[in-house]
C-alpha positions in Angstrom: 18.6 -73.6 49.1 16.4 -70.6 49.9 13.0 -70.1 48.3 14.3 -66.8 46.8 17.2 -68.5 45.0 14.9 -71.2 43.7 12.7 -68.5 42.2 15.6 -66.8 40.6 16.9 -70.1 39.1 13.4 -70.8 37.7 13.5 -67.4 36.0 17.0 -68.1 34.5 15.8 -71.4 33.1 14.3 -69.7 30.1 16.5 -68.1 27.5 14.1 -65.2 26.9 13.7 -64.4 30.6 17.5 -64.6 31.0 18.0 -62.1 28.1 15.4 -59.8 29.6 17.0 -59.8 33.0 20.5 -59.2 31.4 19.1 -56.3 29.4 17.4 -54.8 32.4 20.7 -54.8 34.3 21.5 -51.7 32.3 18.5 -49.8 33.7 14.8 -49.3 33.4 13.4 -50.0 29.9 10.0 -49.7 28.1 8.5 -52.9 26.7 9.1 -52.0 23.1 12.9 -51.7 23.8 12.9 -55.1 25.6 11.0 -56.6 22.6 13.5 -55.2 20.1 16.5 -56.3 22.1 15.2 -59.9 22.5 14.0 -60.3 18.9 10.7 -61.8 20.1 7.0 -61.0 19.6 5.6 -58.5 22.1 3.1 -61.1 23.3 6.1 -63.4 24.2 7.9 -60.6 26.0 4.8 -59.6 27.9 4.2 -63.2 29.0 7.9 -63.6 30.2 7.8 -60.2 32.0 4.6 -61.3 33.8 6.4 -64.5 34.9 9.4 -62.4 36.1 7.1 -60.1 38.0 5.4 -63.1 39.6 8.7 -64.4 40.8 9.4 -60.9 42.3 12.4 -60.2 40.0 11.0 -57.2 38.0 8.8 -54.3 38.8 6.9 -52.0 36.5 5.5 -48.5 36.5 3.4 -46.5 34.1 4.6 -43.3 32.5 1.8 -42.0 30.3 1.0 -44.7 27.8 4.4 -46.5 28.3 5.1 -49.3 30.8 8.6 -49.3 32.1 10.3 -52.4 33.6 13.2 -52.7 36.0 14.8 -55.3 38.1 13.4 -55.2 41.6 15.7 -53.3 44.0 15.7 -56.1 46.6 16.7 -58.7 44.0 19.2 -56.6 42.0 22.3 -57.9 43.8 21.1 -61.5 43.6 20.4 -61.2 39.8 23.7 -59.4 39.3 25.7 -62.3 40.9 24.0 -64.8 38.6 24.4 -62.9 35.3 
Protein backbone atom coordinates (compact mmCIF):
# COMPACT_ATOMS: atom_id res chain seq x y z
CA UNK A 1 0.00 0.00 0.00
CA UNK A 2 1.31 3.44 -0.85
CA UNK A 3 2.31 5.98 1.79
CA UNK A 4 -0.38 8.31 0.42
CA UNK A 5 -3.14 5.76 0.97
CA UNK A 6 -1.91 5.00 4.50
CA UNK A 7 -2.15 8.71 5.36
CA UNK A 8 -5.69 8.87 4.00
CA UNK A 9 -6.75 5.79 5.97
CA UNK A 10 -5.29 7.32 9.14
CA UNK A 11 -7.36 10.42 8.54
CA UNK A 12 -10.50 8.34 8.00
CA UNK A 13 -9.93 6.40 11.23
CA UNK A 14 -11.46 9.22 13.28
CA UNK A 15 -15.19 9.95 12.98
CA UNK A 16 -14.75 13.71 13.29
CA UNK A 17 -12.06 13.83 10.58
CA UNK A 18 -14.23 11.65 8.34
CA UNK A 19 -17.18 14.00 8.82
CA UNK A 20 -14.99 17.03 8.10
CA UNK A 21 -13.72 15.50 4.86
CA UNK A 22 -17.21 14.49 3.81
CA UNK A 23 -18.47 18.04 4.47
CA UNK A 24 -15.56 19.61 2.58
CA UNK A 25 -16.39 17.48 -0.47
CA UNK A 26 -19.15 20.03 -1.13
CA UNK A 27 -16.59 22.84 -1.38
CA UNK A 28 -14.49 25.28 0.58
CA UNK A 29 -15.86 26.13 4.03
CA UNK A 30 -14.99 28.48 6.90
CA UNK A 31 -14.14 26.93 10.26
CA UNK A 32 -17.39 28.06 11.91
CA UNK A 33 -19.45 26.13 9.31
CA UNK A 34 -17.34 23.00 9.81
CA UNK A 35 -17.80 23.35 13.57
CA UNK A 36 -21.58 23.72 13.26
CA UNK A 37 -21.86 20.81 10.83
CA UNK A 38 -19.87 18.42 13.02
CA UNK A 39 -21.49 19.49 16.32
CA UNK A 40 -18.12 19.66 18.03
CA UNK A 41 -16.22 22.38 19.91
CA UNK A 42 -14.15 24.70 17.75
CA UNK A 43 -10.99 23.56 19.56
CA UNK A 44 -11.75 19.95 18.56
CA UNK A 45 -12.40 20.92 14.94
CA UNK A 46 -9.22 23.02 14.81
CA UNK A 47 -7.17 20.11 16.12
CA UNK A 48 -8.67 17.69 13.59
CA UNK A 49 -8.19 20.17 10.73
CA UNK A 50 -4.54 20.54 11.73
CA UNK A 51 -4.15 16.74 11.59
CA UNK A 52 -5.81 16.64 8.15
CA UNK A 53 -3.48 19.41 7.00
CA UNK A 54 -0.46 17.48 8.35
CA UNK A 55 -1.51 14.46 6.29
CA UNK A 56 -1.83 16.69 3.23
CA UNK A 57 -5.57 16.21 2.86
CA UNK A 58 -6.75 19.77 3.44
CA UNK A 59 -5.45 23.21 2.62
CA UNK A 60 -6.47 26.56 4.03
CA UNK A 61 -6.39 30.19 3.06
CA UNK A 62 -7.15 33.39 4.88
CA UNK A 63 -9.89 35.70 3.66
CA UNK A 64 -9.91 38.73 5.95
CA UNK A 65 -10.45 37.34 9.44
CA UNK A 66 -11.87 34.05 8.20
CA UNK A 67 -9.91 30.88 7.54
CA UNK A 68 -11.33 28.75 4.74
CA UNK A 69 -10.58 25.04 4.38
CA UNK A 70 -10.83 22.80 1.35
CA UNK A 71 -9.69 19.35 0.34
CA UNK A 72 -6.27 19.46 -1.31
CA UNK A 73 -6.64 19.40 -5.08
CA UNK A 74 -4.13 16.57 -5.49
CA UNK A 75 -5.98 14.40 -2.93
CA UNK A 76 -9.53 15.18 -4.06
CA UNK A 77 -10.00 12.11 -6.26
CA UNK A 78 -8.50 9.80 -3.62
CA UNK A 79 -10.76 11.18 -0.90
CA UNK A 80 -13.77 11.05 -3.22
CA UNK A 81 -13.22 7.33 -3.90
CA UNK A 82 -13.15 6.57 -0.16
CA UNK A 83 -16.18 8.58 0.94
